[in-house]
PyMOL commands that place a pseudoatom at each C-alpha (Angstrom):
pseudoatom trace, name=CA, resn=MET, resi=1, chain=A, elem=C, hetatm=0, pos=[73.621, 107.405, 92.601]
pseudoatom trace, name=CA, resn=ASP, resi=2, chain=A, elem=C, hetatm=0, pos=[76.636, 109.191, 93.998]
pseudoatom trace, name=CA, resn=THR, resi=3, chain=A, elem=C, hetatm=0, pos=[79.758, 107.255, 94.875]
pseudoatom trace, name=CA, resn=ILE, resi=4, chain=A, elem=C, hetatm=0, pos=[82.841, 107.958, 96.923]
pseudoatom trace, name=CA, resn=ILE, resi=5, chain=A, elem=C, hetatm=0, pos=[86.230, 106.296, 96.799]
pseudoatom trace, name=CA, resn=THR, resi=6, chain=A, elem=C, hetatm=0, pos=[87.611, 105.015, 100.104]
pseudoatom trace, name=CA, resn=LEU, resi=7, chain=A, elem=C, hetatm=0, pos=[91.341, 104.512, 100.456]
pseudoatom trace, name=CA, resn=GLN, resi=8, chain=A, elem=C, hetatm=0, pos=[92.757, 102.558, 103.397]
pseudoatom trace, name=CA, resn=ILE, resi=9, chain=A, elem=C, hetatm=0, pos=[96.544, 102.850, 103.510]
pseudoatom trace, name=CA, resn=ARG, resi=10, chain=A, elem=C, hetatm=0, pos=[99.301, 101.978, 105.964]
pseudoatom trace, name=CA, resn=ASN, resi=11, chain=A, elem=C, hetatm=0, pos=[102.949, 101.212, 106.446]
pseudoatom trace, name=CA, resn=SER, resi=12, chain=A, elem=C, hetatm=0, pos=[103.732, 97.695, 107.627]
pseudoatom trace, name=CA, resn=GLY, resi=13, chain=A, elem=C, hetatm=0, pos=[103.082, 97.371, 111.354]
pseudoatom trace, name=CA, resn=ASP, resi=14, chain=A, elem=C, hetatm=0, pos=[100.996, 100.557, 111.584]
pseudoatom trace, name=CA, resn=ASP, resi=15, chain=A, elem=C, hetatm=0, pos=[97.234, 101.078, 111.696]
pseudoatom trace, name=CA, resn=TYR, resi=16, chain=A, elem=C, hetatm=0, pos=[95.349, 101.981, 108.524]
pseudoatom trace, name=CA, resn=GLU, resi=17, chain=A, elem=C, hetatm=0, pos=[94.533, 105.578, 107.771]
pseudoatom trace, name=CA, resn=VAL, resi=18, chain=A, elem=C, hetatm=0, pos=[91.337, 106.156, 105.788]
pseudoatom trace, name=CA, resn=TYR, resi=19, chain=A, elem=C, hetatm=0, pos=[90.839, 108.780, 103.083]
pseudoatom trace, name=CA, resn=LEU, resi=20, chain=A, elem=C, hetatm=0, pos=[87.587, 109.619, 101.334]
pseudoatom trace, name=CA, resn=CYS, resi=21, chain=A, elem=C, hetatm=0, pos=[88.251, 110.717, 97.747]
pseudoatom trace, name=CA, resn=LYS, resi=22, chain=A, elem=C, hetatm=0, pos=[86.066, 112.064, 94.958]
pseudoatom trace, name=CA, resn=THR, resi=23, chain=A, elem=C, hetatm=0, pos=[87.948, 110.110, 92.258]
pseudoatom trace, name=CA, resn=HIS, resi=24, chain=A, elem=C, hetatm=0, pos=[90.284, 107.164, 91.761]
pseudoatom trace, name=CA, resn=GLU, resi=25, chain=A, elem=C, hetatm=0, pos=[92.888, 109.633, 90.487]
pseudoatom trace, name=CA, resn=ILE, resi=26, chain=A, elem=C, hetatm=0, pos=[92.937, 111.431, 93.841]
pseudoatom trace, name=CA, resn=ALA, resi=27, chain=A, elem=C, hetatm=0, pos=[93.349, 108.100, 95.647]
pseudoatom trace, name=CA, resn=GLU, resi=28, chain=A, elem=C, hetatm=0, pos=[96.235, 107.196, 93.314]
pseudoatom trace, name=CA, resn=ARG, resi=29, chain=A, elem=C, hetatm=0, pos=[97.911, 110.547, 94.014]
pseudoatom trace, name=CA, resn=ILE, resi=30, chain=A, elem=C, hetatm=0, pos=[97.671, 109.902, 97.769]
pseudoatom trace, name=CA, resn=ILE, resi=31, chain=A, elem=C, hetatm=0, pos=[99.162, 106.410, 97.317]
pseudoatom trace, name=CA, resn=ARG, resi=32, chain=A, elem=C, hetatm=0, pos=[102.073, 107.770, 95.267]
pseudoatom trace, name=CA, resn=ASP, resi=33, chain=A, elem=C, hetatm=0, pos=[102.686, 110.583, 97.779]
pseudoatom trace, name=CA, resn=TRP, resi=34, chain=A, elem=C, hetatm=0, pos=[102.509, 108.151, 100.721]
pseudoatom trace, name=CA, resn=PHE, resi=35, chain=A, elem=C, hetatm=0, pos=[105.063, 105.793, 99.166]
pseudoatom trace, name=CA, resn=SER, resi=36, chain=A, elem=C, hetatm=0, pos=[106.995, 108.453, 97.208]
pseudoatom trace, name=CA, resn=GLU, resi=37, chain=A, elem=C, hetatm=0, pos=[110.407, 106.999, 98.031]
pseudoatom trace, name=CA, resn=TYR, resi=38, chain=A, elem=C, hetatm=0, pos=[109.424, 103.853, 96.091]
pseudoatom trace, name=CA, resn=CYS, resi=39, chain=A, elem=C, hetatm=0, pos=[107.998, 105.741, 93.088]
pseudoatom trace, name=CA, resn=THR, resi=40, chain=A, elem=C, hetatm=0, pos=[111.246, 107.128, 91.657]
pseudoatom trace, name=CA, resn=ASP, resi=41, chain=A, elem=C, hetatm=0, pos=[110.947, 104.950, 88.519]
pseudoatom trace, name=CA, resn=ASN, resi=42, chain=A, elem=C, hetatm=0, pos=[107.234, 105.824, 88.117]
pseudoatom trace, name=CA, resn=PRO, resi=43, chain=A, elem=C, hetatm=0, pos=[105.931, 102.243, 88.542]
pseudoatom trace, name=CA, resn=THR, resi=44, chain=A, elem=C, hetatm=0, pos=[102.348, 101.322, 87.799]
pseudoatom trace, name=CA, resn=LEU, resi=45, chain=A, elem=C, hetatm=0, pos=[100.148, 100.904, 90.858]
pseudoatom trace, name=CA, resn=GLU, resi=46, chain=A, elem=C, hetatm=0, pos=[100.228, 97.158, 90.262]
pseudoatom trace, name=CA, resn=GLU, resi=47, chain=A, elem=C, hetatm=0, pos=[104.047, 97.122, 90.226]
pseudoatom trace, name=CA, resn=LEU, resi=48, chain=A, elem=C, hetatm=0, pos=[104.189, 99.323, 93.321]
pseudoatom trace, name=CA, resn=ASP, resi=49, chain=A, elem=C, hetatm=0, pos=[101.667, 97.144, 95.159]
pseudoatom trace, name=CA, resn=GLU, resi=50, chain=A, elem=C, hetatm=0, pos=[103.611, 93.992, 94.302]
pseudoatom trace, name=CA, resn=TYR, resi=51, chain=A, elem=C, hetatm=0, pos=[106.924, 95.508, 95.454]
pseudoatom trace, name=CA, resn=LEU, resi=52, chain=A, elem=C, hetatm=0, pos=[105.523, 96.834, 98.724]
pseudoatom trace, name=CA, resn=TRP, resi=53, chain=A, elem=C, hetatm=0, pos=[103.702, 93.566, 99.456]
pseudoatom trace, name=CA, resn=ARG, resi=54, chain=A, elem=C, hetatm=0, pos=[106.703, 91.372, 98.605]
pseudoatom trace, name=CA, resn=ASN, resi=55, chain=A, elem=C, hetatm=0, pos=[108.985, 93.446, 100.855]
pseudoatom trace, name=CA, resn=ASP, resi=56, chain=A, elem=C, hetatm=0, pos=[106.398, 93.903, 103.658]
pseudoatom trace, name=CA, resn=ILE, resi=57, chain=A, elem=C, hetatm=0, pos=[106.646, 97.706, 103.412]
pseudoatom trace, name=CA, resn=GLY, resi=58, chain=A, elem=C, hetatm=0, pos=[103.047, 98.844, 103.158]
pseudoatom trace, name=CA, resn=TYR, resi=59, chain=A, elem=C, hetatm=0, pos=[99.562, 98.155, 101.922]
pseudoatom trace, name=CA, resn=TRP, resi=60, chain=A, elem=C, hetatm=0, pos=[96.470, 99.875, 100.604]
pseudoatom trace, name=CA, resn=GLN, resi=61, chain=A, elem=C, hetatm=0, pos=[92.950, 99.065, 99.542]
pseudoatom trace, name=CA, resn=VAL, resi=62, chain=A, elem=C, hetatm=0, pos=[90.693, 101.180, 97.315]
pseudoatom trace, name=CA, resn=ASN, resi=63, chain=A, elem=C, hetatm=0, pos=[86.916, 100.690, 97.262]
pseudoatom trace, name=CA, resn=GLU, resi=64, chain=A, elem=C, hetatm=0, pos=[84.044, 102.508, 95.617]
pseudoatom trace, name=CA, resn=GLU, resi=65, chain=A, elem=C, hetatm=0, pos=[81.079, 103.034, 97.936]
pseudoatom trace, name=CA, resn=VAL, resi=66, chain=A, elem=C, hetatm=0, pos=[77.549, 104.250, 97.214]
pseudoatom trace, name=CA, resn=VAL, resi=67, chain=A, elem=C, hetatm=0, pos=[76.558, 107.367, 99.138]
pseudoatom trace, name=CA, resn=LEU, resi=68, chain=A, elem=C, hetatm=0, pos=[73.002, 107.196, 100.452]
for i in range(1, 68): cmd.bond("trace and resi %d" % i, "trace and resi %d" % (i + 1))
show_as sticks, trace
zoom trace
């Protein structure tokens, strides 16, 4: 079965934007580009997520969906 990666991403207070990606790596690149000002020390996605969540800056969710 084919799968697609869905990325929902937003800044705090804004609506989510949705991206459909072929790979997790593409989704990660979009996340790092979106929040580039917080990636100067090259944090892991877990560290970045924790920082953004703790400071109410932004959020994202990545899911893998089956394409029918």
